[in-house]
N, CA, C and O atoms as a GROMACS GRO file, in nm:
protein
  328
    1UNK      N    1  17.561   6.306   4.940
    1UNK     CA    2  17.472   6.241   4.831
    1UNK      C    3  17.529   6.246   4.688
    1UNK      O    4  17.574   6.356   4.657
    2UNK      N    5  17.536   6.152   4.598
    2UNK     CA    6  17.580   6.178   4.470
    2UNK      C    7  17.487   6.235   4.382
    2UNK      O    8  17.365   6.215   4.387
    3UNK      N    9  17.551   6.311   4.295
    3UNK     CA   10  17.471   6.390   4.195
    3UNK      C   11  17.396   6.263   4.119
    3UNK      O   12  17.439   6.148   4.110
    4UNK      N   13  17.274   6.314   4.068
    4UNK     CA   14  17.201   6.204   3.995
    4UNK      C   15  17.213   6.249   3.825
    4UNK      O   16  17.135   6.325   3.768
    5UNK      N   17  17.320   6.189   3.770
    5UNK     CA   18  17.368   6.252   3.637
    5UNK      C   19  17.267   6.160   3.521
    5UNK      O   20  17.224   6.045   3.524
    6UNK      N   21  17.254   6.264   3.425
    6UNK     CA   22  17.179   6.196   3.290
    6UNK      C   23  17.278   6.122   3.213
    6UNK      O   24  17.399   6.145   3.212
    7UNK      N   25  17.212   6.024   3.142
    7UNK     CA   26  17.284   5.926   3.059
    7UNK      C   27  17.362   6.023   2.957
    7UNK      O   28  17.478   5.994   2.928
    8UNK      N   29  17.305   6.130   2.904
    8UNK     CA   30  17.354   6.233   2.813
    8UNK      C   31  17.318   6.378   2.851
    8UNK      O   32  17.203   6.413   2.877
    9UNK      N   33  17.425   6.459   2.850
    9UNK     CA   34  17.406   6.608   2.880
    9UNK      C   35  17.286   6.654   2.778
    9UNK      O   36  17.256   6.598   2.672
   10UNK      N   37  17.234   6.753   2.827
   10UNK     CA   38  17.147   6.837   2.728
   10UNK      C   39  17.183   6.962   2.724
   10UNK      O   40  17.202   7.026   2.828
   11UNK      N   41  17.199   7.019   2.589
   11UNK     CA   42  17.248   7.156   2.568
   11UNK      C   43  17.134   7.212   2.558
   11UNK      O   44  17.041   7.157   2.498
   12UNK      N   45  17.122   7.349   2.624
   12UNK     CA   46  17.017   7.451   2.601
   12UNK      C   47  17.093   7.586   2.566
   12UNK      O   48  17.208   7.614   2.601
   13UNK      N   49  17.015   7.658   2.497
   13UNK     CA   50  17.053   7.794   2.463
   13UNK      C   51  17.022   7.898   2.581
   13UNK      O   52  16.921   7.887   2.652
   14UNK      N   53  17.119   8.003   2.596
   14UNK     CA   54  17.085   8.091   2.682
   14UNK      C   55  17.116   8.233   2.628
   14UNK      O   56  17.195   8.242   2.534
   15UNK      N   57  17.057   8.346   2.682
   15UNK     CA   58  17.069   8.474   2.622
   15UNK      C   59  17.198   8.519   2.679
   15UNK      O   60  17.232   8.463   2.783
   16UNK      N   61  17.264   8.596   2.637
   16UNK     CA   62  17.265   8.630   2.480
   16UNK      C   63  17.357   8.527   2.406
   16UNK      O   64  17.479   8.526   2.418
   17UNK      N   65  17.286   8.441   2.326
   17UNK     CA   66  17.352   8.352   2.238
   17UNK      C   67  17.459   8.259   2.308
   17UNK      O   68  17.560   8.227   2.246
   18UNK      N   69  17.439   8.221   2.418
   18UNK     CA   70  17.538   8.110   2.476
   18UNK      C   71  17.467   7.982   2.480
   18UNK      O   72  17.355   7.962   2.432
   19UNK      N   73  17.542   7.892   2.542
   19UNK     CA   74  17.474   7.773   2.570
   19UNK      C   75  17.536   7.700   2.692
   19UNK      O   76  17.651   7.714   2.732
   20UNK      N   77  17.442   7.619   2.743
   20UNK     CA   78  17.476   7.535   2.870
   20UNK      C   79  17.443   7.390   2.863
   20UNK      O   80  17.340   7.347   2.811
   21UNK      N   81  17.528   7.321   2.912
   21UNK     CA   82  17.510   7.170   2.914
   21UNK      C   83  17.434   7.118   3.084
   21UNK      O   84  17.483   7.141   3.195
   22UNK      N   85  17.326   7.058   3.058
   22UNK     CA   86  17.268   7.011   3.174
   22UNK      C   87  17.313   6.894   3.188
   22UNK      O   88  17.296   6.828   3.085
   23UNK      N   89  17.369   6.831   3.280
   23UNK     CA   90  17.418   6.700   3.310
   23UNK      C   91  17.346   6.628   3.394
   23UNK      O   92  17.342   6.506   3.381
   24UNK      N   93  17.277   6.693   3.492
   24UNK     CA   94  17.218   6.601   3.618
   24UNK      C   95  17.061   6.649   3.636
   24UNK      O   96  17.011   6.737   3.566
   25UNK      N   97  16.998   6.585   3.728
   25UNK     CA   98  16.872   6.619   3.778
   25UNK      C   99  16.890   6.746   3.846
   25UNK      O  100  16.810   6.838   3.825
   26UNK      N  101  16.987   6.761   3.925
   26UNK     CA  102  17.000   6.878   4.003
   26UNK      C  103  17.047   7.012   3.926
   26UNK      O  104  17.022   7.125   3.969
   27UNK      N  105  17.106   6.991   3.828
   27UNK     CA  106  17.118   7.105   3.737
   27UNK      C  107  16.995   7.145   3.678
   27UNK      O  108  16.960   7.263   3.672
   28UNK      N  109  16.923   7.040   3.630
   28UNK     CA  110  16.777   7.064   3.547
   28UNK      C  111  16.692   7.140   3.640
   28UNK      O  112  16.629   7.241   3.610
   29UNK      N  113  16.696   7.075   3.768
   29UNK     CA  114  16.594   7.158   3.876
   29UNK      C  115  16.611   7.290   3.893
   29UNK      O  116  16.525   7.378   3.890
   30UNK      N  117  16.754   7.302   3.915
   30UNK     CA  118  16.801   7.452   3.923
   30UNK      C  119  16.752   7.525   3.825
   30UNK      O  120  16.683   7.617   3.866
   31UNK      N  121  16.763   7.518   3.713
   31UNK     CA  122  16.752   7.596   3.586
   31UNK      C  123  16.585   7.603   3.586
   31UNK      O  124  16.527   7.709   3.566
   32UNK      N  125  16.519   7.486   3.608
   32UNK     CA  126  16.362   7.503   3.601
   32UNK      C  127  16.316   7.589   3.712
   32UNK      O  128  16.213   7.654   3.699
   33UNK      N  129  16.381   7.592   3.814
   33UNK     CA  130  16.317   7.658   3.938
   33UNK      C  131  16.353   7.812   3.947
   33UNK      O  132  16.294   7.895   4.016
   34UNK      N  133  16.472   7.833   3.858
   34UNK     CA  134  16.530   7.967   3.866
   34UNK      C  135  16.424   8.076   3.778
   34UNK      O  136  16.338   8.035   3.699
   35UNK      N  137  16.446   8.207   3.805
   35UNK     CA  138  16.392   8.313   3.721
   35UNK      C  139  16.452   8.328   3.588
   35UNK      O  140  16.407   8.409   3.507
   36UNK      N  141  16.565   8.242   3.562
   36UNK     CA  142  16.612   8.226   3.418
   36UNK      C  143  16.572   8.135   3.324
   36UNK      O  144  16.611   8.120   3.208
   37UNK      N  145  16.468   8.059   3.405
   37UNK     CA  146  16.378   7.991   3.292
   37UNK      C  147  16.306   8.055   3.199
   37UNK      O  148  16.220   8.133   3.238
   38UNK      N  149  16.326   8.036   3.056
   38UNK     CA  150  16.252   8.143   2.978
   38UNK      C  151  16.116   8.104   2.933
   38UNK      O  152  16.046   8.192   2.882
   39UNK      N  153  16.068   7.978   2.946
   39UNK     CA  154  15.951   7.941   2.893
   39UNK      C  155  15.842   7.961   3.002
   39UNK      O  156  15.863   8.016   3.110
   40UNK      N  157  15.726   7.911   2.963
   40UNK     CA  158  15.598   7.924   3.050
   40UNK      C  159  15.625   7.814   3.160
   40UNK      O  160  15.693   7.713   3.146
   41UNK      N  161  15.561   7.853   3.268
   41UNK     CA  162  15.565   7.739   3.372
   41UNK      C  163  15.423   7.678   3.342
   41UNK      O  164  15.320   7.700   3.406
   42UNK      N  165  15.439   7.594   3.230
   42UNK     CA  166  15.312   7.504   3.191
   42UNK      C  167  15.322   7.353   3.232
   42UNK      O  168  15.411   7.309   3.303
   43UNK      N  169  15.228   7.285   3.182
   43UNK     CA  170  15.247   7.146   3.226
   43UNK      C  171  15.369   7.070   3.211
   43UNK      O  172  15.400   6.987   3.297
   44UNK      N  173  15.452   7.094   3.097
   44UNK     CA  174  15.576   7.030   3.061
   44UNK      C  175  15.661   7.087   3.164
   44UNK      O  176  15.730   7.003   3.223
   45UNK      N  177  15.673   7.201   3.200
   45UNK     CA  178  15.760   7.275   3.308
   45UNK      C  179  15.711   7.199   3.431
   45UNK      O  180  15.802   7.140   3.490
   46UNK      N  181  15.601   7.187   3.480
   46UNK     CA  182  15.562   7.117   3.617
   46UNK      C  183  15.612   6.978   3.592
   46UNK      O  184  15.691   6.939   3.678
   47UNK      N  185  15.580   6.881   3.484
   47UNK     CA  186  15.616   6.757   3.509
   47UNK      C  187  15.767   6.744   3.501
   47UNK      O  188  15.818   6.645   3.553
   48UNK      N  189  15.851   6.840   3.438
   48UNK     CA  190  16.012   6.822   3.450
   48UNK      C  191  16.059   6.847   3.584
   48UNK      O  192  16.149   6.781   3.637
   49UNK      N  193  15.978   6.972   3.657
   49UNK     CA  194  16.029   6.990   3.807
   49UNK      C  195  15.996   6.865   3.882
   49UNK      O  196  16.084   6.804   3.944
   50UNK      N  197  15.893   6.831   3.880
   50UNK     CA  198  15.835   6.697   3.960
   50UNK      C  199  15.923   6.575   3.938
   50UNK      O  200  15.951   6.497   4.029
   51UNK      N  201  15.965   6.562   3.819
   51UNK     CA  202  16.052   6.450   3.771
   51UNK      C  203  16.180   6.459   3.834
   51UNK      O  204  16.231   6.366   3.896
   52UNK      N  205  16.231   6.568   3.818
   52UNK     CA  206  16.374   6.594   3.873
   52UNK      C  207  16.369   6.608   4.021
   52UNK      O  208  16.468   6.568   4.081
   53UNK      N  209  16.277   6.656   4.088
   53UNK     CA  210  16.282   6.646   4.250
   53UNK      C  211  16.279   6.523   4.281
   53UNK      O  212  16.358   6.487   4.368
   54UNK      N  213  16.190   6.424   4.222
   54UNK     CA  214  16.157   6.296   4.256
   54UNK      C  215  16.278   6.217   4.234
   54UNK      O  216  16.293   6.123   4.312
   55UNK      N  217  16.370   6.235   4.142
   55UNK     CA  218  16.501   6.168   4.104
   55UNK      C  219  16.591   6.218   4.217
   55UNK      O  220  16.656   6.126   4.267
   56UNK      N  221  16.611   6.328   4.267
   56UNK     CA  222  16.697   6.383   4.374
   56UNK      C  223  16.642   6.317   4.499
   56UNK      O  224  16.727   6.293   4.584
   57UNK      N  225  16.531   6.286   4.524
   57UNK     CA  226  16.477   6.214   4.647
   57UNK      C  227  16.486   6.067   4.651
   57UNK      O  228  16.467   5.999   4.752
   58UNK      N  229  16.520   6.016   4.515
   58UNK     CA  230  16.553   5.871   4.506
   58UNK      C  231  16.422   5.815   4.460
   58UNK      O  232  16.428   5.692   4.456
   59UNK      N  233  16.294   5.867   4.420
   59UNK     CA  234  16.185   5.800   4.386
   59UNK      C  235  16.171   5.788   4.234
   59UNK      O  236  16.069   5.737   4.187
   60UNK      N  237  16.256   5.826   4.166
   60UNK     CA  238  16.225   5.806   4.020
   60UNK      C  239  16.365   5.786   3.931
   60UNK      O  240  16.474   5.814   3.982
   61UNK      N  241  16.356   5.740   3.810
   61UNK     CA  242  16.504   5.716   3.754
   61UNK      C  243  16.547   5.848   3.684
   61UNK      O  244  16.468   5.934   3.646
   62UNK      N  245  16.672   5.852   3.674
   62UNK     CA  246  16.732   5.969   3.606
   62UNK      C  247  16.690   5.982   3.449
   62UNK      O  248  16.703   6.086   3.384
   63UNK      N  249  16.633   5.854   3.397
   63UNK     CA  250  16.587   5.867   3.253
   63UNK      C  251  16.449   5.940   3.262
   63UNK      O  252  16.422   6.010   3.164
   64UNK      N  253  16.360   5.937   3.360
   64UNK     CA  254  16.267   6.006   3.365
   64UNK      C  255  16.265   6.148   3.365
   64UNK      O  256  16.182   6.217   3.306
   65UNK      N  257  16.372   6.192   3.440
   65UNK     CA  258  16.390   6.342   3.460
   65UNK      C  259  16.467   6.379   3.339
   65UNK      O  260  16.435   6.488   3.291
   66UNK      N  261  16.569   6.310   3.274
   66UNK     CA  262  16.609   6.357   3.149
   66UNK      C  263  16.528   6.386   3.033
   66UNK      O  264  16.551   6.481   2.958
   67UNK      N  265  16.412   6.288   3.014
   67UNK     CA  266  16.319   6.290   2.933
   67UNK      C  267  16.224   6.421   2.943
   67UNK      O  268  16.189   6.490   2.848
   68UNK      N  269  16.195   6.437   3.057
   68UNK     CA  270  16.093   6.540   3.106
   68UNK      C  271  16.166   6.668   3.100
   68UNK      O  272  16.098   6.768   3.079
   69UNK      N  273  16.294   6.682   3.116
   69UNK     CA  274  16.364   6.818   3.096
   69UNK      C  275  16.379   6.831   2.950
   69UNK      O  276  16.343   6.936   2.897
   70UNK      N  277  16.428   6.733   2.880
   70UNK     CA  278  16.432   6.758   2.746
   70UNK      C  279  16.300   6.817   2.673
   70UNK      O  280  16.303   6.910   2.593
   71UNK      N  281  16.188   6.749   2.712
   71UNK     CA  282  16.073   6.796   2.674
   71UNK      C  283  16.040   6.931   2.704
   71UNK      O  284  16.008   7.007   2.614
   72UNK      N  285  16.047   6.971   2.834
   72UNK     CA  286  16.034   7.112   2.859
   72UNK      C  287  16.117   7.219   2.796
   72UNK      O  288  16.078   7.332   2.767
   73UNK      N  289  16.241   7.168   2.779
   73UNK     CA  290  16.331   7.274   2.720
   73UNK      C  291  16.290   7.278   2.571
   73UNK      O  292  16.284   7.388   2.517
   74UNK      N  293  16.265   7.176   2.505
   74UNK     CA  294  16.198   7.180   2.385
   74UNK      C  295  16.077   7.288   2.358
   74UNK      O  296  16.072   7.375   2.271
   75UNK      N  297  15.993   7.259   2.447
   75UNK     CA  298  15.863   7.346   2.446
   75UNK      C  299  15.885   7.486   2.463
   75UNK      O  300  15.814   7.572   2.410
   76UNK      N  301  16.009   7.515   2.556
   76UNK     CA  302  16.029   7.658   2.583
   76UNK      C  303  16.140   7.703   2.484
   76UNK      O  304  16.199   7.808   2.509
   77UNK      N  305  16.170   7.635   2.377
   77UNK     CA  306  16.237   7.691   2.256
   77UNK      C  307  16.389   7.723   2.290
   77UNK      O  308  16.451   7.812   2.232
   78UNK      N  309  16.446   7.636   2.394
   78UNK     CA  310  16.578   7.644   2.442
   78UNK      C  311  16.675   7.520   2.391
   78UNK      O  312  16.797   7.523   2.379
   79UNK      N  313  16.591   7.419   2.368
   79UNK     CA  314  16.678   7.286   2.338
   79UNK      C  315  16.774   7.318   2.229
   79UNK      O  316  16.728   7.363   2.124
   80UNK      N  317  16.901   7.299   2.242
   80UNK     CA  318  17.008   7.324   2.157
   80UNK      C  319  17.052   7.211   2.060
   80UNK      O  320  17.146   7.221   1.980
   81UNK      N  321  16.990   7.127   2.072
   81UNK     CA  322  17.023   6.977   1.990
   81UNK      C  323  16.905   6.932   1.917
   81UNK      O  324  16.791   6.970   1.945
   82UNK      N  325  16.936   6.844   1.817
   82UNK     CA  326  16.835   6.803   1.729
   82UNK      C  327  16.728   6.744   1.787
   82UNK      O  328  16.634   6.704   1.718
   0.00000   0.00000   0.00000
């Protein structure tokens, strides 16, 4: 199965002081569902997980997951881009 790539990678910050580029729904889902996710597991997080998983299953567009992940990362305070 082909990886579901985002139109544009999303840079997020990581402790201690590093950054990570998230380039696909699979990478986003992995971070969102890992213990490394720094934010709350709120509605933004749940929406992003749901969008990423539905993209992986082929039921939503990668644009949906990209937007939802960007919003969740912003709310978690880890979005490293404007």
